[in-house]
C-alpha positions in Angstrom: 124.1 113.2 122.3 121.4 111.3 120.5 122.0 109.6 117.2 119.0 109.2 114.9 118.9 106.8 112.0 116.1 106.7 109.5 115.1 103.8 107.3 112.2 102.6 105.1 112.4 105.0 102.2 112.3 104.0 98.6 110.4 104.1 95.4 106.6 103.6 95.5 103.8 104.1 93.0 101.2 106.8 93.5 98.5 105.5 95.9 101.0 103.2 97.6 102.3 103.1 101.1 105.6 103.2 103.0 106.5 103.0 106.7 109.5 105.0 107.8 111.4 104.2 110.9 113.7 106.3 113.1 115.9 104.5 115.5 117.4 106.5 118.4 120.6 105.6 120.1 123.0 107.2 122.5 121.7 109.3 125.3 118.1 108.4 124.7 116.9 109.7 128.1 116.8 113.2 126.4 115.0 111.9 123.4 111.5 113.2 124.3 109.3 115.0 121.7 110.0 113.8 118.2 109.1 114.8 114.7 109.3 114.1 111.0 110.2 116.8 108.4 110.8 116.6 104.7 112.6 118.4 102.0 111.6 118.1 98.4 114.3 117.7 95.7 113.5 121.0 94.0 116.1 123.8 94.0 115.5 126.1 96.9 113.1 123.8 98.6 112.9 124.3 102.4 112.6 121.7 105.0 109.0 121.4 106.1 107.2 119.9 109.0 105.2 116.7 108.5 104.3 115.3 112.0 105.3 115.3 115.6 104.6 113.1 118.6 105.0 113.9 122.3 106.6 111.9 125.0 105.5 109.2 125.8 103.2 109.4 122.7 99.7 110.6 123.8 99.6 113.7 121.5 100.3 114.0 117.8 100.1 116.9 115.3 100.3 116.9 111.6 100.6 119.3 108.7 97.4 119.6 106.7 98.6 117.6 103.8 99.5 114.6 106.1 96.2 114.5 108.0 94.2 111.4 107.2 97.0 109.8 105.2 100.1 109.7 107.6 100.3 108.3 111.1 103.1 109.0 113.5 103.8 106.6 116.3 106.6 105.5 118.6 107.8 102.5 120.5 109.6 103.7 123.6 111.0 100.3 124.5 112.7 100.1 121.1 113.5 103.8 121.0 112.0 103.9 117.6 109.6 106.3 115.9 107.5 105.5 112.8 105.7 107.3 110.1 103.1 105.2 108.2 102.4 106.9 104.9 99.4 105.9 102.9 97.8 107.2 99.6 101.1 108.7 98.6 101.3 111.2 95.7 104.2 112.6 93.7 104.0 115.7 95.9 105.2 113.5 98.8 108.5 112.9 97.1 111.2 114.2 99.4 114.0 113.3 101.8 112.4 112.6 105.1 114.2 113.5 108.3 113.5 112.6 111.8 114.3 114.9 114.7 114.1 114.8 118.5 114.1 117.3 121.3 114.6 117.2 125.1 111.1 118.6 125.8 108.1 116.3 126.0 105.6 118.2 123.9 105.1 118.3 120.2 106.4 121.0 117.9 106.3 121.9 114.2 109.3 124.2 114.4 112.6 123.2 113.1 114.5 125.3 115.6 112.8 123.4 118.5 114.7 120.2 117.7 118.1 119.4 119.0 119.0 116.2 117.1 118.5 115.2 113.4 119.0 112.1 111.3 120.6 112.0 107.9 117.4 111.4 106.1 115.8 108.7 104.0 114.6 109.4 100.4 111.0 108.7 99.4 110.2 108.8 95.7 106.6 108.5 94.5 106.4 107.9 90.8 104.9 105.6 88.3 
């Protein structure tokens, strides 16, 4: 099993930045491709893809709304993944989840991930 723990969420003003972290522990040898997803606080909101990074980190993919503003990265020595978020807008308000899979490549599909964190809340508001 892999345990994932997110941190770095909080309240930020529109236009501001945050860096989320996702620390992996446990059987990290199967912690290969990783991703960030988010779920807005609206009723009926679905969990949506934000970004994904391959093992060991050469390839990244992003949802359109994240391109140019968010950067996903990983430190494999520290078993930690990051999401640097810039130019935040109220539409980025959500609980952000990190996820990992035992396959090296990136994926935007929820069903491709084996392990999930508990989430960290990001609120963008003035």
